[in-house]
N, C-alpha and C positions, 0 to 999 in steps of 0.2 A: 504493500500500500504506500503510495507517495505521501509526502508531507501535506500536500494540498488536500488530497482525498481524505486523509486521516482527520485533518482539521474540519473539513466539511462534515464528516461523520459525527465528530464530537459536537460540533455546533448544532447539527440537526437533532441529536439526542437531547441536548439541553433545551432547545426551543420546543421540542415536542413533549418535554417532561417524561421521557421514555422510561419505563420500568422494565427491569430484567427479571424474568422468572427462572427458577432453577430447572434443570433438566428433569424429564419425567423419570429417569433412572434414579436420580437423587431423591425425588419425592417418594418413590416406591420404597426406598430403604431408610428413610428418616424416621427417627423415634417420636418426633413431635409433629402431628398433623394439624390441620385446621380445626378439627373438632376438639383435640386436646387443648389447643391454645384458647379457644373460646371458653372452654370449661375453666381453665386457669384464670383467665381474665374475669369471668363472671364471679368466681369465688372470691377473688381479690377485691372486686368492687362491692360485693355483698357484705363481706366480713373480713376486713384487713388482717385482724389478729388471728382469726381462725385459719386463714390462708397460710400464714407463716407458721402457725403451730403445727398444721398437718405436714408441711414440708419438713420441719425440724424433726418431727416424730419419725418420718419415713427415711430421711437421708442421713441422720447422725446416729452412731452407736453411743448410747448414753450409759454411764455407770449408774446414775440416779436421774430419773426423769424430772423435768422441770415442772413447777407447780403453777407458774404464772407466765403467760406469753410475753406481755409488755407491761412495764412499769413506767408510766409517764408522769409520775407525781412530782418529779423534779426536772421536768422538761426545760431546756433541750438536752439535759443529761439523761438520756433514755437508757433503760436496762431491758435486755431481752432474755427470756428463758430462765428466769430467776430460780435458784435452788437446784437447777440441773447441774450435774457434774459429768465431766467427760475428760478425755485426753486426746488432743489433736493428733499426736503421733500414732496412737492406736487406730484412729480413724483413717489415717493415711497408709498405714503399713500392716499392723497386726491383723486387721480384719480380712486381709487378702491371703493370709498364710494357710488357711484351711484348704482352700480350693485352688489357689493360684500362686503358691510359694515359689515355683520355679519359672513363673512368667517374668520376662524382662521388665524391670521397672525403669532403669536408666540406661540409655545408649549414650556414650560420650565420645566425642572426637576433639582432640586438641588442634591448635592451629598448625602444628608440625605434622599432623597426620596420625598421631598416636591415638589408640582407641581403648575403650574400657566398657564392659557390660556388667551391670549389677541386676540380679534377680531380686524379687521382693524378699526372699529368704536372706540373701546376702546384704541387702539394704537394711533389713531389720537387725542383723548381727552388727553391722557397722555403726548404726545409730545407737544401739544399746551399749556397745563398747565405748563409744566416745561420750555418751551420756554418763557412764560410770566414771570416765576420766574427769569430766567436769566436776562431778560430785566429790571425787577424791581430792580435787584441788579447791574445795570449799565453796563451789557454786551450788546454791540451794534455791528453793522455791521463792520466786519474786525477785531474785537478783538479775541485774541487767548484764547482758553479754553482747559486746560489739563484734561484728564480723567485718573484715576488710580483706576480701578474698577475690581470686580470679574466678571465672565461670567454670568451675570444675565440680564433680560430684560431691566432693567434701564440703562444699558450700551448703548444699541441700542436706547432707548428713548432719552438719553442725546445726542448722536451723531446726531440723527434726529432733535432734538430741536435746536442744534447749526446750522444745515443746514437751518432750518426754518427761523432763524433771521439773517442769513448771517455771524454768528460768525465762526471762523476757529478752528475746533477741532484738538487736537493732543492726541491720545490715547497712554498711556505708559503701557506696559504689566505689570500686577500685580505682576509678579515674579521679576521685576527689583528692585534693591536696592534703598535706599534713595538717595545715591549719584547720581545714574543714573537718577533718577526722578528729582533731583535738576538741573542737567545739562540741561535737556530737558525743564524744566520750564523756566530757565534763557535764554536759546537760543531763545525760542519762545516769551519771555517776556509776559507770560500768565497773563491775568487779573483775571481769576478764575480757581479753581481746583475742580473737582468733584471726590469724593472718597467714600469709605464705611468704616464702623467700622472694617470690616474684610470680608473674604471670606472663603469658605470651599474648601479644596484641600487635597487629600490624607489622609483623616481622621483628619486633623488638621485645625485650624483656622489661616489663613494668616493675620497678623496684618497690614492691609493697612493704617489705619489712623495713627498709630504710626510711620510708615515709612514716611508718608506724613508730619507729624509734624517735624520729624527729618530733612527732606529735607528743609522745610520752615524755620527751625531755623538757617540754614546755609546761608541764603540770600533770594533770590526770592522776592525782594521788590516790584515787579510788581503785585503780587497777592493781591487782595482786598477781595475776598470771597472764602470760602471753603464750598462746599455743601457735606454733609455726609449722605450717605444712611445707614439706620439702618438695616443691614443684619444679623448680628450674635448676636446682643444685648449685645455685650461686652462693658464694661465700657471704655470709651475713654475720652481724654481731649478735651474739646471744648473751643476754645479761644473766649472770648466775643468780639463782634464787627466784627469778621472775619468769624467764623464758624457758620453754620446753618444746622440743620438736613433737609434732603430732604422732609420729611413729613411736617415739619413746613413751609418750603419754598413754598410748593404748596397749603397750607391750605388757603381756601377762594380765590383761584386764578381762574380766568376765563379759560375755555377750548376753548375760541375763540381767536385764534392768527393768524391774516392775515399774509400770507407769505411775506418775503422780497424778491423781485425780484432782481436777481443779474446777472451780465454779465457772459457770457459763460466761460470766463477765470478767474472769481473770484475764489480764492483758496477755495476749499471745506475742505481740511484738510492737515496737516503736519504729516508725520509718520517718526520717527527717526529710522534709520537702526540699528538693534540689533547687539551686539557683536563686534562692531568695536572699534578699539583703537583710542585714541585721541578724539578730539571734535566730538560729534555726528552729523550725517548728517540728516538734516530735509528735507526729500523728499516732495516736494510740488506738489500736484495734483489739477487740475482745477475742475470745476463743471460739465460742459456739456460733455467734452471729456471723463472724467473718467466715468461718468454715462453711456454714450453710450457703452463704452468698457465692463462694467459689464453686461449690458442688452444683447448685442449680443452674448457674450460668454456663458451666461446662456442658451440662446436658442440653440446655435450651439453645445457646448461641453456637456452640461447636458441634452439636449433634453427636456427643461423645459415644463412641462405639468401642466394644471390648477389643476389637482387632486394630484399632487406630495406632499409628505411630505419630504422636503429637509433638510438633516442634514450635515452641514459642521462642523467638530469637532474643527476647529481652534478657538483660542481666538481672541476677537476683538482687542487685542493689536498688532496683526500682520496684514499684508496686506490681507491675505486670509480671515480673519474675517471681514475686511472692505468690500471687494468686494463680498464675497459669504456668508455673514451672514447679515450685516447691510444694504447693498444697492442693489446688483443685484437681489436676490430673491424677495425682497419686491417691487422693481420696476415692477416686473412681477405679483404681486399679489399672490405670492405663500405662502404656509405654511412652516415655518422653525421650526426646533427643536433646542433648546439651552440646553446645559448641563454644569453644573458648575464645576463638579469635575474631578477626575482622572479616567482613563479607567479601573483600577484594584481594585476599591473599590465598594463593599466589596470583589470582586474577579474578575478574568479576563473575566468573562461573562457579565460585566456591559454594555459594548457597545452593545452586541448582545441582551441583555434583553431590552435595550432602543429601539432598532430597532423593536423588536417584540411588545412591549407595545404600541409604538406610530405609528406603521405601516409605518415605514420609507421606502421610495421608492428609493431615491437617497442618497448615503452615500459617503462622501468625507473626506479623512483623510490622515495622513502622513505615509510614509514608516516605520519610526521609530516605530509608534504605531502598524502597521501591524506586524512587526518583533517581537515586544514584546508580542503581543497576540498570534502569531504563536508559540513562544517559550512555552507559557503556555499550549498549547495542543489543539487538535481538540475537546476534550470532552466539552469544554466551549461553543463554538458556536453550537455544535451539540445538546445542551440542548434546543435551542430556535428555534422558527419558523421564518425563515428569508425569507419566500416566498413573502413578500411584496416588497423586494428589486428588482429593475429592472436595476439599473445602479450603478457602483462603480467607485470611482475616487481616485487618489493619487496626493499629492502636497508636495512641500517643498524641495525635492531632488530626484535624480533618484532612482527608485525602482529596486532592484536586482531581477533577474529572479526567484530565489527560492521563495521569498516573493510574487512575482506576481502570480506564479502558485498556491500557497496556497490560496491567496485571490480569485483567479478564481475558484478553485476547492471547497474549504471548505465554503467560504462565499457566493460566487456567484452561487454555484452549477452548474458551467459550462454553465450558461445561461445568466449571466449579463455581458454586455460589461464593460471593464475597461478603463477609460480615464486617461492616465498618462499625467499630464499637466506640461509644462515648462513655467514659467513666473517669474517675480520678483516684489519686492516692487516698483521698478522704472517703470515697464511697466504697472502697474495698473490692468491688466487683462491678461488672457491667451494669449500666443503668438504661441506656438507650442503645439498641442494636437489633438488627433483623434476626428473626428466627428462620433459619434456612429451611426451605421446603414449604414454607407457609407465607412469609412476607416477601413480596417483590422488592427488589433493591433499585436504588437510583444512584448513579455515579455522584459521589460527593455528599450524600445524605446518610446519616446514621439511622435513619428511618424512624422507628416507633419505640416508645418506652416498653420495657419488659413487664411481664405480669407482676403486680404488687408494687410497682414504682409509680407514684403519683407525681408526675412531672408537669410543669406548666411554664409559660413565658409571661412575665408580668412587667408592667410599666414602673415608672419611678415611684408611684404611690402604692405599689403592690397589687394593683388590679390586674386580673388576667387579661391578656391581649387575645382577642378572638379573631381579629382581622388577619387574613392570610398574608404572609411575606412581610409582616411588620415586626421588626426586631425588638428585643427587650431582654430582661434579666432571666436567665434560666434558673429555676428553683425546683426543689422537691418538697412537696407539701405534707407528706406523711413520713414518719420515721421508718427505717428499714433495718433488718438485722445486721448487715455488714457495714453499716455506717461507722465513722470514727466516733470514739467515745469522748475524747477531749484532746487538748494539746498537753503533752506530758508536763506536769508541774505548773500549768498556766491555764486554769479554767476561764479566767477573765479574757484572755486572748482568744480562746476558743469561741466564746460568745460574741466578742467583737468582730472576729473574722468571718464567721459563718452564719450568724443568726441575727445580729443586732439591726441590720439595715431595715428589716421588715418586722420589727418588734418581736423577735424570737418566734414568729409563726412559721417561717419557711427556712429551709436550708438553702443558702445562697451559694451557688456553684462558682460564681466569679466569671462565668462565661456569658457571652451574648449569643442569642440564638433567634431563629425565626421558624415559623411553621408554614408549609406551603398549603395549597388548596386540598391536598390529600391527607393533611395532618402530619406529614413527614417533617422531622426536625433537621435543621441545617445549622451547624455550629459556625458562628461568625468570628469567633476568636475570644480572647479574654476581654472582659469589660474594659480593662486598661488599654487593650489593643484596638478597640473600636475608635475610629478617627472621627473627629468632629470638624468637617470642612464646610465653612460658610453655613453653619447650622445644620448640616446634613450628617447623619450618623452612618458611617461606612465601615463594614467589616473588613479587616485586613485580608481575611481568607478569600473573600470574593475577588478582590483586586489581584491577589497572588494567583488565583486560579485563572483569571483572564490572561495574565502575563504568560503563564506556563502553557496555555492553550496555543500560543504563537509557535510556529514551527521551528523557530531558532532558539527557543528558550527551554531549558531543562529544569530550572528551579528559580524561585523568586521569594524574597521576603520583603514585606512592606512595613514601614514604621511611619510615625508622624513626628514632625518637628514644628516648633512655634513659627507662626507666620503673621506678620502685621496686618495683612489684609483678610485672609481667610480663617484666622485663628489657628488652624493647623494646616500644614502642607504635607503632601504625600511624597515620601522618599522611598525609592525602590532599589533593592539590591538584586542583581540578576546574574545567574550563571547560564552561559550559552552552551549550546551543543558543540559549537566550534571553538575556535581559539579566542581567548579574551583579548579585547582591544588594548592597544598599548596605553598604559597609564590608567586603564579602567574607564576610559571615556570614549564614547562614539556618538557624536551628536546626531548624525544622520540616522543611525539605528534607533536612538532614543526617540526621535520624532516619529519614526515608524511605530514603535511600541506604544507611544503616547496616543497616537491615532487609533491603534488597535484596541487599547483599553477603552477609549472613548466610544468606539463602535460597539464593544462588548457590553459596557455598563452605562456609559454616559460621560459627559464632559466633566462632571463633578468628581469622577474617580480618576481623572487623568493625573499620573504622577508628575510632580513638578521637577523632580530630578531623578536620574537613573545612574547608578554606578555598577560597573561590571567587575566580577571577580571569578577566580577559578573554582571557588567553593564558598559556602556560607560558614560562619563560625558556629561549629557544632561541638557538643560534648561527645565523648567516646560512645555514648549510647544513641547518638543521632539527633539529639534535641538542639534546635537552633537557639542560640543565646541572644534573644531579641533585645535585652537590655544593653548589650554591647552595641548592637546596631543603632539603637536610639541615641546612645552617647556619641557615636561616630557621626550620625546625621546632624546632631546638634553642635558638633565641633567641641564637645566636652572632653576633658581628660578622662581616660579610662581608669576607674578606681576599683572596678570589680575584679574578683579573683578569676584569672584566666587559665589557671593550671589544669582545669578539666577539659580544655579544648583539645580536639583531635589534632589540630594543626594551628599553633599560635601564630605562625608566620602569615596566615591569611589576614590578620588584622592590619598589617602594613599595606596590603593590597587594597583593603576596604577603605583605608584612610588616604589612599592616593599617593602613598610613598613609594610604590613600585610601578 
């Protein structure tokens, strides 16, 4: 297909508001059909608490059953399934040992090509052994344990081991700096840290232990023990009396570790929101409610099947890696794939080779990764047999229609449904997403709220917006089990951040959204990312999608900067499919793109300035650091921590210094 015909196709799809239906073969084999979905929605609408109570009863193995479904007496500090006791590790591992002990739980491949396979029996043994090692070193119920690990099976083993003994884990993404790690350790008052000598990423060794030592040298007096996984065999400094190698810690340790039964509301983990300025926010999630959310969304959104090989490419340092690597799939007894490295090592075919080699059936990744691999060209995925794939998913940000169509056509061969999921660290699990086999999809829309999720779009006064395509605040009006419980140690900030805007009535997501004539939701971006140009509110996502729809553009990011005339002016950063113009400026092309956006959206959305770069500033997980882009657009000095960037040199390009 030529660039022109492809763009014509995308343009016609958007103008016709075309919906994509799953193949008849998928519909025949899906576990959720139209009748099931109607029943679920009806029950949720009729009796919100009974709906969740039935699911909790059916999906979780309880030690003691709960006596009350929802306690809202101290709202918005909600409690779910009070007086119930359980163990999350038991629900993820032990309950599969009777009939599926020898089923593969984890398939692992490192960036260098090394592989490892763990059955549920072997995973159980490894988790129990490390759990006993934690206890031997003084970690007990309620203690906090920070993980700073590469994407290896031991990361999941450590998370499950903490859950087994009732310790509260807090995973810090391995791309974060020593300073960021220190702040999180100190806020959680962690008793132990689990790290590695290093990890492989992008053909390099990431020196995790060195960063950990730097963090601990700046304070962190609560830390008594540091467990060090020998991953790269690099020489590292081991502090006597504090540091111990993983393999030494589990030597001669029993693999029999009785589970610690905890209350439903016992904190399972803290996860600090990434990229925020000021003191990090430790999002606190419960045990039972969070587990239930991951289980039901695995079933509904991913159509989880016993035969699936499920690959979520997210690092466990993010909520996606918690919910759809470490907990949800394992709770259903599935086989998961874990990959340690970058998607382009040794080339842009690595993801697709992994899919072929491991017969992946469900593939879940971020739009940033899809766009980068799309830019590399169709020849890479076309080299591999992707016939095992039956379902594709996206997560992390809205996906632009151009990337959606490429994903659908080149990777899914027009037969795999695409589930575009909207949710947050704070929600714990999917909130808005299509149920494949039932809900038709639209490129760029996350479609409809899931059963039991009371989602709405409201205006500045908190009144629901009924009008189609009019944007407003995205809110959730009823509590749900997998919701955050508070910000660790800061209830006041929890209220102010998520509830105060509408007098504690609604959970405020912080995103702007609109609903089309079919009731489908379209995420416009963060409220802070919605631009106000001459009194008109414009979603950055809409402008970015228009730019990427041009046949010369592979990726775009849009920010606002102060303007004397319009209040805010639109500043666009663009990555081209071809070579970057010298100095990052091409006035002729900029005029063409400005006219293109004007045609697609209107003159009000026309970018005032466009700058070109080889890439956008992204973290190693693929998230675009928009605060950096805003600072550059405004000509401000960059004061943010840039150590998490995949390529710090890109900043000089964006600033026009190269």
